[in-house]
DOVO-384082 format. One line per 5 residues: number of its first residue (from 1); their letters; for each residue x, y, z of C-alpha. Coordinates in Angstrom, 3 decimals. Each point is the difference from the previous one (the first is absolute). Example, Ala and Ser with C-alpha at 12.3 -4.5 7.8 and 13.67 -1.06 7.14 Angstrom:
<drenros>
1 = as = 12.300,-4.500,7.800  1.370,3.440,-0.660
</drenros>
This chain:
<drenros>
1 = matii = 30.972,4.393,-8.581  -3.656,0.901,-0.624  -2.307,-1.557,2.618  -3.565,-1.317,0.044  -1.635,-0.979,3.303
6 = ythtd = -2.191,-3.107,-0.279  -2.210,-0.367,3.057  -0.203,-3.179,2.056  -3.681,-0.255,0.965  -2.463,-2.758,0.901
11 = eapll = -1.908,-3.113,-1.022  -0.069,-1.036,-3.668  1.870,3.073,-1.340  2.821,-0.747,2.442  0.183,-3.660,-1.005
16 = atysf = 0.086,1.043,-3.655  2.884,2.342,0.824  2.153,-2.966,1.050  -0.361,-1.309,-3.562  0.017,3.225,-2.032
21 = lpiiq = 2.514,2.217,1.785  3.068,-2.129,-0.892  -0.971,0.389,-3.671  -0.388,3.750,0.359  3.306,0.428,1.795
26 = ayaak = 1.918,-2.128,-2.497  -1.378,1.875,-3.029  0.221,3.473,1.545  3.627,-0.422,1.060  1.035,-0.330,-3.654
31 = agvev = -1.224,3.572,-0.556  1.681,1.387,3.102  -3.224,0.056,2.020  -0.007,-1.252,3.563  -3.280,-1.345,1.390
36 = etrdi = -0.150,0.077,3.802  -2.787,-1.083,2.349  -1.595,1.617,3.051  -2.291,-1.918,2.356  -3.367,1.707,0.424
41 = slagr = -1.873,-3.225,0.759  -2.370,-0.130,2.948  2.511,-2.131,1.923  2.836,2.381,-0.848  -2.008,3.028,1.065
46 = ilaqf = -0.889,-1.655,3.317  3.609,-0.890,0.760  1.187,3.499,-0.864  -2.145,1.361,2.841  1.720,-2.015,2.760
51 = perlt = 3.792,0.008,-0.545  0.644,0.192,3.741  -1.719,-3.385,0.529  1.892,-1.849,-2.731  3.457,-1.493,-0.320
56 = eeqri = 2.460,1.630,-2.355  -0.589,-2.750,-2.571  -3.779,0.447,0.206  -0.082,3.772,-0.396  -1.180,1.583,-3.219
61 = gdhla = 0.266,3.655,-0.939  -3.059,2.150,-0.537  0.013,-0.501,-3.752  -3.376,1.656,-0.443  1.233,3.227,1.571
66 = elgel = 3.149,-0.251,-2.131  -2.043,-0.314,-3.182  -2.309,2.799,1.112  3.037,2.261,0.212  1.294,-1.248,-3.364
71 = atkpe = -3.387,0.730,-1.625  0.587,3.712,0.576  3.243,-0.064,-1.997  0.455,0.250,-3.790  2.057,-3.216,-0.174
76 = aniik = -2.858,-2.109,1.407  -0.876,-3.040,-2.115  -2.173,-2.380,1.998  -1.955,-3.023,-1.208  -2.754,-0.562,2.544
81 = lpnis = -1.708,-3.399,0.100  -3.320,-0.601,1.802  0.352,-0.214,3.760  -2.345,-1.015,2.795  -2.030,2.922,1.339
86 = astpq = -0.506,-1.807,3.262  -3.270,-0.301,1.845  0.250,-0.756,3.711  -0.464,-3.782,-0.489  2.781,-0.036,-2.616
91 = lkaai = 2.271,2.026,2.253  -0.597,-2.396,2.897  0.705,-3.005,-2.230  3.278,1.533,-1.194  1.054,0.786,3.579
96 = kelqe = -0.770,-3.590,1.033  2.079,-1.436,-2.857  2.952,2.231,0.819  -0.222,-0.829,3.713  0.049,-3.708,-0.873
101 = kgydl = 3.163,0.637,-2.018  1.743,1.351,3.066  -0.564,3.742,-0.309  -0.633,1.608,3.395  -3.014,2.059,-1.046
106 = paype = -2.690,1.206,2.418  -3.548,-1.291,-0.386  -2.399,2.357,-1.751  -1.662,1.965,2.840  -3.764,0.069,-0.539
111 = npqsd = -0.597,2.401,2.897  3.376,1.494,0.910  0.245,1.182,3.599  3.672,0.356,0.895  2.380,2.380,-1.739
116 = eekda = 1.814,-3.011,-1.451  -3.234,-1.392,-1.467  -0.959,3.402,-1.374  3.409,0.312,-1.651  -0.313,-3.465,-1.557
121 = rakyd = -3.515,0.761,-1.238  1.159,3.273,-1.578  2.820,-1.804,-1.805  -2.289,-2.748,-1.262  -2.569,2.559,-1.139
126 = kvkgs = 2.684,1.563,-2.214  0.193,-3.313,-1.838  -3.737,-0.566,-0.456  -1.991,0.883,-3.080  1.399,2.320,-2.644
131 = avnpv = 3.374,0.404,1.652  2.041,-0.266,-3.202  -1.702,1.855,-2.814  -0.393,3.421,1.645  3.719,-0.011,0.822
136 = lregn = 1.213,-0.861,-3.495  -2.531,1.926,-2.047  1.735,3.351,-0.296  -1.702,0.463,-3.343  -3.330,-0.499,-1.702
141 = sdrra = -1.089,-3.107,-1.859  -0.118,-0.749,-3.722  -1.603,-3.407,-0.375  -1.193,-1.665,-3.192  -0.167,-3.299,-1.863
146 = paavk = 3.086,-0.454,-2.207  -0.804,-0.236,-3.705  1.251,-3.595,-0.117  -2.327,-1.045,2.850  -2.992,1.784,-1.492
151 = gyakk = 0.702,-1.516,-3.414  0.266,-3.478,1.493  -3.292,0.418,1.884  -1.764,1.035,-3.203  1.473,-2.921,-1.937
156 = yphrm = -0.564,-2.543,2.770  -2.884,1.431,2.079  -0.479,-1.334,3.510  -3.300,-1.484,1.132  -2.693,2.384,1.233
161 = gewks = -3.085,-1.084,1.920  -3.456,0.634,-1.401  -1.952,2.981,1.326  -3.797,-0.216,0.075  -2.298,3.006,-0.062
166 = dskta = -1.980,-1.385,2.948  3.095,-0.456,2.160  -0.713,0.837,3.643  3.623,0.979,0.645  0.238,3.530,1.376
171 = vatmd = 2.210,2.381,1.931  -1.210,1.308,3.357  1.558,3.109,1.517  -0.829,2.503,2.734  -2.096,3.062,-0.859
176 = ggdfr = 1.132,2.009,3.009  2.237,-0.099,3.044  3.006,-1.319,-1.935  3.413,1.435,-0.863  -1.319,1.452,-3.254
181 = sneqs = -2.929,1.894,1.488  1.809,1.344,3.062  3.108,1.301,-1.751  1.326,3.536,0.565  2.979,1.388,-1.915
186 = vvies = 2.248,3.056,0.207  2.946,1.302,-2.019  2.888,1.168,2.178  1.127,3.516,-0.918  3.476,-0.027,1.555
191 = pdtls = 2.307,-2.511,1.753  -1.363,-0.918,3.400  -0.068,-2.629,2.710  -3.437,-1.447,0.698  -1.444,-1.982,2.865
196 = ivhvg = -2.957,-2.367,0.310  -1.926,0.393,3.234  -2.938,-1.845,1.549  -2.194,2.271,2.129  -2.162,-2.050,2.366
201 = adgte = -3.581,0.839,0.902  1.327,1.415,3.277  2.551,2.181,-1.786  2.985,-2.261,0.723  2.539,0.227,-2.836
206 = tvlkd = 2.064,-2.976,-1.158  2.648,0.474,-2.692  -0.317,-2.868,-2.468  2.785,1.204,-2.277  2.436,2.810,0.601
211 = alpve = 2.704,1.697,-2.084  -1.494,-0.832,-3.396  2.015,1.984,-2.584  -1.771,1.273,-3.112  1.196,1.926,-3.039
216 = agevv = -1.434,2.956,-1.871  -2.660,-1.126,-2.454  -0.512,-3.341,1.738  -3.511,-1.459,0.066  -0.990,-1.271,3.445
221 = dstfm = -3.198,-1.999,0.482  -1.724,-1.481,3.001  -3.035,-2.222,0.252  -1.542,-2.808,2.025  -2.201,-3.052,-0.376
226 = svaal = -2.871,-0.138,2.471  0.044,-3.390,1.663  -3.744,0.238,0.690  -0.716,0.678,-3.692  2.402,-2.776,-0.998
231 = rrflt = -1.657,-2.578,2.241  -3.484,0.940,-1.244  1.224,-0.275,-3.583  1.658,-3.386,0.509  -3.057,-1.424,1.767
236 = eqiar = -2.225,1.206,-2.849  2.239,-1.577,-2.648  0.143,-3.337,1.787  -3.817,-0.028,0.016  -0.075,1.112,-3.649
241 = akadd = 2.322,-2.823,-1.105  -2.172,-2.494,1.873  -3.209,1.368,-1.549  1.455,0.066,-3.520  1.584,-3.445,0.459
246 = vlfsv = 3.406,1.127,-1.207  3.471,-0.498,1.452  1.046,2.554,2.591  3.498,1.416,-0.420  1.956,2.902,1.497
251 = hlkat = 2.716,1.663,-2.088  2.597,2.103,1.818  3.700,0.840,-0.146  1.113,-1.162,3.438  3.614,-0.271,-1.166
256 = mmkvs = 0.641,3.494,-1.362  -2.569,1.710,2.247  1.589,-1.760,2.936  -1.642,2.013,2.800  -3.503,0.789,-1.197
261 = dpivf = -1.039,-3.013,-2.065  0.756,-2.751,2.539  -2.324,1.883,2.361  -2.714,0.147,-2.684  0.588,-3.708,-0.672
266 = ghavq = -0.420,-0.731,3.705  -3.365,1.756,0.007  -1.066,-2.155,-2.967  0.916,-3.144,1.971  -1.994,1.220,3.005
271 = affpt = -2.973,1.000,-2.147  -0.122,-3.432,-1.619  0.129,-1.800,3.379  -1.953,2.315,2.341  -1.074,-2.742,2.408
276 = lfeqy = 3.546,-1.305,0.301  1.401,3.369,1.051  -2.947,0.853,2.252  0.553,-3.208,1.955  3.759,-0.469,-0.163
281 = geqla = 1.457,3.353,-1.082  1.462,0.824,3.418  1.542,-3.466,0.381  1.573,0.220,-3.472  1.392,3.469,0.693
286 = aagis = 1.435,-1.131,3.337  1.793,-2.820,-1.822  1.518,2.500,-2.470  -2.157,-1.217,-2.907  -1.004,2.918,-2.209
291 = pndgl = -2.672,-0.117,-2.718  2.371,2.248,-1.980  2.212,-3.066,-0.527  -2.859,-1.927,-1.558  -2.003,-3.142,0.582
296 = galms = 3.038,-2.190,-0.667  1.942,1.377,2.971  -3.042,-0.489,2.212  -0.554,-3.604,-1.110  3.672,-0.920,0.448
301 = sldql = -0.125,1.234,3.612  -3.063,-1.960,1.167  2.009,-2.624,1.853  1.327,2.770,2.270  -3.483,1.023,1.130
306 = adgea = -2.198,-1.483,2.695  -3.061,0.366,-2.233  1.812,-1.050,-3.176  -2.569,-2.589,-1.067  -2.909,2.362,0.639
311 = ikasv = 1.727,2.780,-1.930  0.617,-2.383,-2.900  -3.692,-0.948,0.022  -0.953,3.680,-0.007  2.200,0.619,-3.048
316 = eqgla = -1.581,-2.942,-1.814  -3.452,1.278,0.917  0.878,3.454,-1.343  1.190,-1.490,-3.290  -3.176,-2.086,-0.267
321 = egprm = -2.385,2.850,0.801  1.704,2.756,-1.979  0.297,0.381,-3.757  2.267,-2.371,-1.881  3.497,1.417,0.265
326 = amvdd = 2.454,0.366,-2.865  2.948,-2.326,0.486  3.733,0.366,-0.368  0.400,-3.798,0.019  -3.209,-1.988,0.320
331 = rkgit = 1.932,-3.276,0.280  1.662,1.176,3.194  -2.976,1.986,1.296  1.833,3.336,-0.279  -2.589,2.737,-0.282
336 = nlhvp = 0.074,3.614,-1.132  0.293,1.002,3.662  2.760,-2.394,1.046  3.091,2.172,-0.530  -0.025,3.756,-0.687
341 = sdvii = 2.798,-0.312,-2.574  -1.664,-2.836,-1.966  -2.513,2.158,-1.881  1.736,3.104,-1.330  -2.378,2.195,-1.963
346 = dasmp = 2.262,0.853,-2.929  0.579,-3.716,-0.703  -3.336,-1.474,1.121  -2.360,2.342,-1.861  1.649,-0.336,-3.448
351 = amiri = 0.130,-3.779,0.398  -3.711,-0.021,0.841  -0.815,2.193,-3.003  2.151,-2.095,-2.324  -1.886,-3.228,0.780
356 = gghmw = -3.425,1.500,-0.649  -0.747,1.702,3.307  0.453,-3.161,2.016  1.869,-1.068,3.096  0.355,-3.500,1.394
361 = gpdgq = -2.597,-1.170,2.504  0.224,-2.504,2.872  -1.334,-2.717,-2.330  2.992,0.392,-2.333  -2.107,1.628,-2.706
366 = eddcl = 0.112,3.492,-1.511  -2.879,2.341,0.776  -1.076,3.636,-0.068  1.155,2.091,2.931  -0.516,3.191,1.934
371 = avipd = 3.356,1.788,0.051  0.037,2.112,3.160  2.396,2.963,-0.262  -0.791,2.181,3.018  1.743,3.260,-0.943
376 = ssyag = -1.656,1.604,-3.023  3.116,1.876,-1.185  0.729,-2.437,-2.841  -2.733,-2.656,0.180  -1.758,1.634,-2.961
381 = vyaav = 2.847,-1.084,-2.284  -0.823,-3.669,0.489  -3.744,0.648,-0.087  0.371,1.726,-3.385  1.956,-2.925,-1.484
386 = iedck = -2.544,-2.503,1.313  -2.908,1.960,-1.439  1.788,0.231,-3.350  0.561,-3.770,-0.037  -3.642,-0.679,0.859
391 = angay = -1.080,2.204,-2.900  2.624,-1.006,-2.574  1.459,-3.333,1.052  3.598,-0.944,0.723  2.893,1.883,-1.563
396 = dpstm = 1.874,-1.575,-2.915  3.784,-0.079,0.592  0.606,-0.484,-3.733  -1.487,3.400,-0.864  -0.164,2.094,3.167
401 = gsvpn = 1.977,3.172,0.527  2.211,0.818,2.946  -0.080,2.244,3.075  3.588,0.861,0.987  0.496,2.019,3.153
406 = vglma = 1.888,3.050,1.203  -0.145,-0.150,3.779  0.604,2.651,2.663  2.007,-1.750,2.699  3.251,1.866,0.637
411 = rkaee = 0.976,0.886,3.566  -2.787,-2.058,1.615  -2.768,1.853,-1.795  -3.591,-0.425,1.159  -1.502,-2.940,1.873
416 = ygshd = 3.037,-2.266,-0.056  1.857,2.590,2.045  -2.679,0.150,2.677  1.111,-2.815,2.309  1.794,2.131,2.568
421 = ktfei = -2.996,2.330,0.036  -2.792,-2.593,0.331  -1.645,-0.552,3.384  -2.798,-2.094,1.466  -1.674,2.647,2.152
426 = paagt = -0.118,-0.933,3.728  -2.580,2.536,1.193  -2.692,2.365,-1.255  1.124,3.490,-0.871  1.548,1.919,-2.874
431 = vevrs = 3.164,-0.682,-2.006  1.706,3.115,-1.307  2.902,0.595,-2.336  1.699,3.161,1.222  2.605,2.288,-1.503
436 = gagev = 3.142,0.902,1.879  -1.740,3.196,1.113  -2.936,-1.973,1.405  -2.465,0.699,-2.834  -2.469,-2.845,-0.535
441 = ltshv = 0.374,-1.124,-3.625  -2.424,-2.939,0.071  -2.332,-1.313,2.692  -2.171,-3.101,0.422  -2.431,-0.991,2.742
446 = vepgd = 0.725,-3.658,0.786  -1.291,-2.865,2.130  1.883,-2.880,1.651  1.231,-2.522,-2.561  -0.165,2.372,-2.977
451 = iwrac = 2.963,-0.322,-2.380  1.581,3.408,-0.576  2.848,0.687,-2.404  1.945,2.808,-1.631  1.774,-0.083,-3.356
456 = qtkde = 2.609,2.182,-1.646  0.813,0.697,-3.640  2.937,2.261,-0.668  0.013,2.540,-2.788  3.177,-1.140,-1.777
461 = pirdw = -1.375,-3.518,-0.691  -3.237,1.526,-1.342  1.964,2.164,-2.444  2.047,-3.024,-1.073  -3.177,-2.093,-0.396
466 = vklav = -1.558,2.561,-2.333  3.232,0.173,-2.008  0.135,-3.808,-0.305  -3.638,-0.116,-1.130  0.653,2.518,-2.781
471 = trara = 3.177,-1.847,-1.016  -1.846,-3.325,-0.277  -2.944,1.539,-1.856  2.415,1.568,-2.505  2.019,-3.215,-0.431
476 = sgspa = -3.007,-2.311,-0.353  -2.518,2.191,-1.784  -2.689,-1.230,2.401  -2.361,2.160,2.055  1.093,0.536,3.612
481 = vfwld = -2.735,0.144,2.620  0.582,1.278,3.532  -2.278,-2.128,2.204  -1.015,2.759,2.425  -3.397,0.831,1.485
486 = etrah = -0.713,3.696,0.502  -2.549,-0.856,2.726  2.685,-1.664,2.156  2.038,2.384,2.165  3.480,-1.338,-0.791
491 = danli = -0.717,-0.369,-3.702  -1.367,3.546,-0.250  3.346,1.342,1.213  1.884,-2.266,-2.405  -2.163,1.067,-2.941
496 = ekvrt = 0.916,3.631,0.626  3.695,-0.884,0.071  -0.247,-2.229,-3.089  -1.654,2.740,-2.044  2.669,2.464,1.125
501 = ylqdh = 2.960,-2.280,-0.739  -1.337,-1.124,-3.377  0.596,3.575,-1.117  3.745,-0.629,0.415  -0.053,-2.529,-2.834
506 = dtdgl = -0.747,-0.119,-3.708  -3.318,-1.827,-0.199  -0.923,1.023,-3.544  -1.511,-2.943,-1.833  -0.346,-2.063,3.187
511 = tievm = -3.240,-1.206,1.566  0.229,0.540,3.754  -3.148,-0.348,2.090  -1.000,0.085,3.670  -2.739,-2.450,1.023
516 = apaea = -1.260,-1.527,3.229  1.187,-3.619,0.359  -3.286,-1.711,-0.886  -0.481,2.271,-3.017  3.617,-0.536,-1.059
521 = ttysv = -0.493,-3.758,0.263  -3.042,0.051,-2.265  1.835,2.219,-2.502  3.012,-2.334,0.011  -1.898,-3.295,-0.347
526 = erirr = -2.070,1.396,-2.865  3.282,0.781,-1.765  1.433,-3.410,0.946  -2.852,-1.716,-1.821  0.892,2.027,-3.120
531 = gedti = 3.627,-1.095,0.290  1.142,3.453,1.142  2.517,0.898,2.703  -0.591,2.508,2.813  2.602,1.085,2.550
536 = svtgn = -1.357,0.055,3.547  1.719,2.716,2.034  -0.759,-0.806,3.605  0.934,0.315,3.626  1.854,-2.699,1.865
541 = vlrdy = -2.804,-2.366,0.966  -1.667,0.116,-3.402  3.429,-0.564,-1.532  0.109,-3.299,1.871  -3.571,-0.890,-0.916
546 = ntdlf = 0.199,0.917,-3.685  3.354,-1.649,-0.613  -1.524,-3.300,1.104  -3.545,0.428,-1.313  0.735,0.803,-3.626
551 = pilev = 3.064,-2.235,-0.514  -1.806,-3.020,1.454  -2.826,0.586,-2.468  2.303,0.904,-2.927  2.913,-2.436,0.300
556 = gtsak = -1.099,-2.408,2.733  2.337,1.210,2.743  1.573,3.138,1.415  3.343,-1.781,0.467  0.921,0.640,-3.648
561 = mlsiv = -0.239,3.776,0.172  2.839,2.414,-0.650  0.192,2.245,3.045  2.482,2.867,-0.145  0.399,2.569,2.754
566 = plmng = 2.055,2.951,-1.278  1.425,1.201,3.311  -0.275,3.745,0.468  3.743,0.464,0.509  0.909,-1.828,-3.187
571 = gglfe = 0.350,-3.644,0.997  -2.233,-2.895,-0.993  -2.126,-2.515,1.910  -1.231,-2.939,-2.049  -2.808,-2.097,1.462
576 = tgagg = -0.833,-3.488,-1.166  -3.714,-0.498,0.499  -2.254,-1.405,2.689  0.601,-2.971,2.257  -3.565,-0.849,0.990
581 = sapkh = 0.234,-3.657,-1.069  3.461,-0.459,1.507  -1.088,-1.971,3.125  -1.769,-2.676,-2.050  3.042,-0.320,-2.245
586 = vqqli = 2.288,-0.539,2.995  -2.329,-2.666,1.358  0.099,-1.832,-3.339  3.810,0.139,-0.083  0.243,-1.448,3.512
591 = eenyl = -2.440,-2.787,-0.850  1.019,-0.796,-3.594  3.305,1.787,-0.732  -1.796,1.982,-2.695  -0.033,3.822,-0.071
596 = rwdsl = -2.659,1.580,-2.205  1.132,3.578,0.626  0.408,1.880,-3.299  3.053,2.299,0.005  -1.092,1.940,-3.074
601 = geffa = -0.369,3.155,2.106  3.614,-0.379,1.079  1.111,-0.279,-3.644  -1.690,3.285,-0.927  1.230,1.807,3.106
606 = laasf = 3.554,-1.184,-0.605  0.003,1.250,-3.600  -1.290,3.405,1.105  2.651,0.083,2.742  2.797,-0.728,-2.482
611 = ehlag = -1.332,2.690,-2.327  -0.110,2.554,2.815  3.531,-0.932,1.050  1.260,0.339,-3.566  -1.130,3.616,-0.053
616 = yadnr = 1.150,0.904,3.495  3.420,-1.732,-0.154  0.552,0.384,-3.763  0.403,-3.780,-0.203  -0.510,-1.281,-3.538
621 = gaqvl = 0.124,-3.600,1.168  -2.919,0.589,2.365  -2.082,1.275,-2.925  0.912,-3.119,-1.990  -1.100,-2.138,2.960
626 = adtld = -3.310,1.912,0.116  -0.699,-0.288,-3.725  0.920,-3.672,-0.229  -1.978,-0.848,3.130  -3.098,1.661,-1.493
631 = aatat = 0.474,-2.011,-3.206  0.547,-3.199,1.996  -3.146,0.627,2.029  -2.019,0.411,-3.197  1.295,-3.392,-1.181
636 = fleed = -0.696,-1.445,3.449  -3.647,1.063,-0.294  -0.375,-1.134,-3.590  1.469,-3.416,0.850  -2.274,-0.160,3.085
641 = ksptr = 2.722,-0.790,2.516  -1.762,1.326,3.087  -0.578,-2.608,2.723  -2.673,-2.510,-0.915  -3.046,-0.369,2.206
646 = kiggi = 0.626,-3.602,1.001  2.875,-2.094,1.223  1.883,-1.707,-2.828  0.620,3.079,-2.128  2.644,2.628,0.586
651 = dnrgs = -0.394,2.051,3.138  1.639,3.263,1.086  3.470,-1.535,-0.244  -0.607,-1.237,-3.518  -1.311,3.390,-1.061
656 = hfyla = 3.231,1.572,1.286  2.046,-2.426,-2.087  -1.852,0.934,-3.174  0.347,3.703,0.728  3.749,-0.562,0.502
661 = lywaq = 0.202,-1.909,-3.286  -1.881,2.577,-2.064  1.883,2.874,1.658  3.384,-1.601,-0.718  -1.052,-0.564,-3.622
666 = elakq = -1.049,3.642,-0.395  3.269,1.196,1.558  2.020,-2.294,-2.257  -1.594,1.255,-3.214  -0.138,3.757,0.748
671 = dvdad = 2.602,2.148,-1.750  0.036,3.067,2.282  2.598,-1.392,2.424  2.415,-2.524,-1.504  1.521,-0.922,3.362
676 = laaaf = -3.377,-0.952,1.434  -0.864,-1.972,-3.142  3.257,-1.933,0.277  -0.515,-0.627,3.724  -3.512,-1.397,-0.408
681 = kplae = 0.386,-2.011,-3.235  1.512,-3.045,1.756  -2.614,0.142,2.753  -2.870,0.237,-2.485  1.336,-3.044,-1.836
686 = klaaa = 0.555,-1.926,3.226  -3.502,0.698,1.343  -1.664,-0.861,-3.312  1.910,-3.282,-0.262  -0.843,-0.943,3.569
691 = eetiv = -3.678,1.046,-0.094  -1.406,-3.509,0.331  2.407,-0.911,2.823  -0.644,3.203,1.953  -3.787,-0.256,-0.256
696 = selng = 0.195,-3.634,1.055  2.098,0.920,3.040  -2.361,2.843,0.951  -3.193,-2.014,-0.455  1.440,-3.163,1.507
701 = vqgsp = -0.252,1.316,3.555  -3.754,0.622,-0.200  -2.482,-2.081,1.946  1.710,-0.325,3.364  -0.057,2.328,3.014
706 = advgg = 2.625,2.751,0.075  1.743,1.448,3.039  1.159,3.621,-0.263  0.565,0.380,3.729  -2.781,2.414,0.852
711 = yyqpv = -2.967,1.962,-1.309  0.931,3.494,1.148  3.767,-0.590,0.086  1.182,-2.781,-2.313  3.461,-1.442,0.594
716 = dekad = 2.142,1.181,-2.906  1.776,-3.317,-0.550  -3.264,-1.954,-0.013  -1.852,2.482,-2.211  2.932,0.133,-2.435
721 = kvmrp = -0.017,-3.780,-0.267  -3.752,-0.114,-0.624  -0.129,2.901,-2.453  3.173,-0.886,-1.974  -0.271,-3.766,-0.583
726 = sstln = 1.617,-0.045,-3.487  3.756,-0.533,0.306  0.307,0.421,-3.765  -1.564,3.479,0.093  1.990,0.972,3.087
731 = ealas = 3.287,-1.040,-1.617  -0.847,1.866,-3.216  -0.646,3.206,1.957  3.209,-0.496,1.982  1.944,-0.322,-3.252
736 = l = -1.206,3.457,-1.042
</drenros>
């Protein structure tokens, strides 16, 4: 039987899976397609690290490693839902929940000393941040708004905030001393094994990373962020926000950039509260309280400290004397600096731009802000959009064009593969990347506290990326722009490769350009305003940024995007959009038994997965499932059956019912496969006749608290009961 793997992940997407997966499995089975699950949730990944500490019933296999292996095979067909890219506070919270459920897990060691603590810390660090995506992404990314979603957005445009030409909103970024300005890059001529070595001022050598294999043609970069330059910059921006009377906000990626960005975030916390850390920094450090974990972790630990009340007063004084801070939740006093994973740049910046350049202030009102993005590598993208909006006003979703993306991400390309090669430098000296023969390939003079990192980009993914860009340009008829800056070391090497590999393809009649990111942004938004489409061909980080930025402006969310990853060995990975709003949705379900999560991304990914399977397994029924699901999704959008914004209307569960109804109706009336038509005709009739009853059963549970048995690890029986409350729908599916 042909097999699709549907991933078991986290938060709202996981809760939605309890409702939607039974529908998928029932429909797919009729076409000879088996849909299995693999647990790559944060809780599942934690448990997989400690089998020796768990009972036989508690153990879980390393499903992520299993899927990583599958992704290299031609039969791979994986539907990947959004998962938690855990910050340290999230990881600690998940560990605590699992411990309370009886799992014998070690505490997270802040400062590991013993071998046992060091081993536990290494295992937990494997789970933090972007632990999932680099493993599964054995191909490059093709991400775009489906025609049905784009058409719906034009017909029913979402609200956009008003931009004013005198807006004080701006982007602030470093003009030196950052990752961008310090970057060095080399292309490896032949297979080798590299090492990363710190040479102290006294000549003492410390190997930071040994036995680093590289391939011929691989691009290897190294760079560092000067902590002294960073602290000067942050202090200047805090003063600037105060002087300009705008909200101060820091925008980082502390989830995916799990080593470097929490450190940068910690420096922002210290810069905002200098008096606090001058007076109490040593006491906080001794208590294991790190600014890298945010203001929230500090405030929740005050009762453990002898000077807790004085520290609290110092925090309040810092908030009063500094600029007004942008808020995550003004009602609960949660600031921009509370939790490193609360303000993720690729979600926070588009949301700010969409509502007119505003963030929420401590008074509960919107206001202009200073968006602080320390590293200048990609900050110019957001600055260019903001300047365009100041000059030309908000974009119009009913007329604007689109910016689909072809992203270089295979085999841990670029920054997202840097975690095991990122170090907070302990002592002054030089960090060198050396060849196996001892040749120094790159070298940086560093000071204590500097953040040094190396990145790799293999040649095969670059070739595949160029091929995918040409394929998409040919299929769409849109210009394709490589967002590469010839004045940046890494990009200069990529540009040379891109121009070489483009010669392997027929590009006659195609418009293919190379532009620096800020220039490419301006080019693309000018075309957007004319209703024209432009393919952005980018590296891994910009892939993340662009596939949130433009969809949020175009269609209101990035969760509705079609994200296909043609795996380099022939399989397919189908991603279902972003999960940035997932925590709030879970909270609402727990409080009101109402789940606002929109599974539209899952619908599109599932159709693409069926279509891929039809070709690979020569399964006609799978193609019928794909075609009818696409048609059903179009009806779903036209009939506006996505979850409503407020309690009382249909939520995620109701939207799944309507998708099931429309899909059954499409299957019943198609004439390609008579057996499938006959199988689904009774179900379509049954669901249509019971529509009022089913909706009543689904909506009838709203308004009361719901218990799913856990945030990071729901109890299956409880979550099933909450997410499948319609006995009429359940019985109809069982009859199929």
